[in-house]
N, C-alpha and C positions, 0 to 999 in steps of 0.2 A: 453657587449660581442659583438664581431664583427658578422655581418651576415655570413651565410654559403655561400661559393662560389660554384657555379655550373658551371663547365667547359663544353662547348658545342663544340665538334670538328666539323671541316669542312668535306668536301667531302673526303671519304675514309681514314680519319684520325682516330687515336685512342688516348689513354691516353699519348702516347709518344710525341705528339705535345705540351703537357703542362708540360712535365717533368722538363725542366729547369726553366720555369716560377714558378712552384710550389716550386722548390728548392730555388729560389731567394726570394720568398715571405716568406717561412718557417712559415706558419700560424699555430697558436696553436690549432685552432678549426677544426671542421669537414669540409671536402671538398668532392664534388661529381663530378665525370667525367661521363657524360651521355653516354649511349649506345642506339642507335636507332633501333637495330634489323634490320628487313627488311621492316620497314615502307616506304611506297611509296608516302607519302605526308609530307610537312613541318609541317602542322597542326598535323598530327599523331606523328611526331617526338617530337613536343612540348608537346603533352599530355603524351607521354612516359617519357620524361625528368621530367615533373612535378611529375609523379608517383614515380620516383626514388629519388626525393629530399625530404628533411624534409619539414615541413609545412612552415617554414620561421622564420625570414626574410631571403631573398635570394639576393645575388648579382650574376647576370648572366654574364658570360664571354664567348662570342661566337665568334668563328673565321670562316670567310668565310660563308659557308652554315649555320654554327652554329649561326652566327649573326642573320640570318633570323629566326632561331628557337627561339632565345632569344626574339626577338620582339613579336613573336606569344605567347610565354609563358607569357610575360608581359600583353598581351591583354587578355589571358585566365584566369589569376589569379593575377590581379593587387594588391590585398590585401597581397600577399605573397612576392612581389618584392620590394626590397629596393634600388636597383641600377642596372645599365646595362652597360656593357663594350663591345663594338662592334669593332671587328678587321678585317680589310681587307675583308669587306663584301659589301653589296649593298642593296638598297631599291627598285630598279626599277624592273618592270616586264620583262618577255622575250620580246624582241623587235618584233614588227610587221614586216611583209614583209621579204625582202631578208636577213636582218641582223639576224633576228630570225631563219630563215631557215639555215643560215650558222652555227650558234651556235648549232642547233639541229643536223645537219649533222656531225659536228666535234665531238660532244659528242658520237653520235652513232658509228662513226668510231672507237673511242677509245674502246667502249664497244665490238665491233666486234673483235678488236685486243685482248682484254682481254679474250674473249671466245675462240678465235682461237689459240693464242700463250701463254696464261697465263697472270695473273694479273701483274706479275713482268715485263714482256715485255711492257705492257701498262704503268706501273708506271714510267718506265724510260722515255718514250715519254712524258707523262703527266707532269712530274716534271720539265722538262727543262725550260719552261717559268715561273715556279712558284717561282723560287729563283733568287736572285741577280746574275748577270753574273759572279761576282767574286767567287761564290760558286759552279759553275758547276765543276764536277769532284773532288769535295771535300768530306771529310768524312760526312759533314752535308747533302750534296746532296744524298749520299748513305743511310743516315738515313731516309731521306724523302722517297726514293724509297723503302727501307725495310719496313717502316711503311705501305705504301699503299699496298705493296705486301702481307701483312698479311690479308688483306681483300679478299673477294671473288667476282667473277663476278656477283653473285646474289645481293650482297650488292651494287655494282656499278650500276647495272641496276635499283635497287629500288631508289637509291639516284638521279640518272639522271632523272628518272620519276618525282620525287618530284621537282627537280630544273627546269625542262622544263615546269612545271605547275605553277611556281611562279607568284605571283601577285604583284602589286605595294603596297608598305608598307609605303608610305608617311604619311598616316593618323595615322598609328600606332606610327610613330616617333613623330608626333605632339601631340599625346595623352600621351606620356611618361611624367609623373609628377615627376619621381624620377631622381636623378643625373645620367647623361649619359656620359660615357667616350668613345671617338671614336679614334681609332688608325689605321694607315695605313703605309705600307712601301712606301718610296718616289719613288721607282722604281717598284711598284706593277703595272704590265701591264694588269692584269686581271680586277682589280677593283681599278682604280687610285685615287690619292688624291682628284681630282676634285669631284668624287662621294661622298667622305667622307665630303668634305666641304659642299656639298648640304645637306647631312644628318645632319650635325651639325647645319645648318641653320634652319632645320625643328624642331628638338627636342628642347624644351624650356630650358632645363637645361643641355645642352651639351657643352663639351670641346673637342677640337680636338688636336691630336698630330701626327706629321709625323715622322717616324723613318728613319734615314739616313742609307745608304748602306743596303737597305732592299727591298726584293721583296714581294711576296704574303704571304710567310710563316713566318710572323713576330714573332710568339711565339717561333719558333726554330732559326730564324736568329738573332733576337734582344731580347732575353728573359729578360735581365735585364731592358731594357727600357719598355717592356710590363709589367713586374712585377711592376715597378714604377707607371705605369698608373693604373693598377688594385689596387694598394695600395691606390692611391689617390681616386679612385672610392669608395673603401671600407670605407675610412675615411669620405668621403662626405655622403655616405649612412648611416653610423653610426650616423652622426650628423644631418641627414635629410636635408642637403643643397647641392647645386651643387658646 
């Protein structure tokens, strides 16, 4: 029997981000889409997701912020984890100095917009750099905006707090003894392929795939390719090999 897949959404995303991936996989066994509530730390999100999942074996599929949650889950409960799939994410800490302050200021400006004009107004601004340029003003772009708009400003504040406190996860990648699949959109400007190449170099059992014509939202932009990557990770986990 295949391991149970636990889907871990990214910032302000919900089960909709995985809809087409799950449809393409059409798995016969149980799946879990984690919900983090108002957790204000990545560690807290990881603990909540572990509580929502069966005992195991589990294959963790994390997108963006969810990739960091996946790495922490594997650290917290390594005996339950059979494989990890990391999509459009990163392992580095918040930058020191001016770069880190620019990120902090940009995130807090979006939070101010969400509180002042509503999450939908913020979502439209936030989503523009997240998808491939060809998908701006497309139905898919509207789906991304609609998904983010279903969240609240309180959720946004909690998740921003968690992300601004992120730490370097290089050691966690190095300690992953299970098969690791890493995927990224070729045009992901938030967390580019070079970051994922570095991650693949750290994890001992990692394989990297770059998705063409794809930005940061690979599960929605290229669901068939993402599903194929998850399927390979599942097969490797089921066999206990990378």
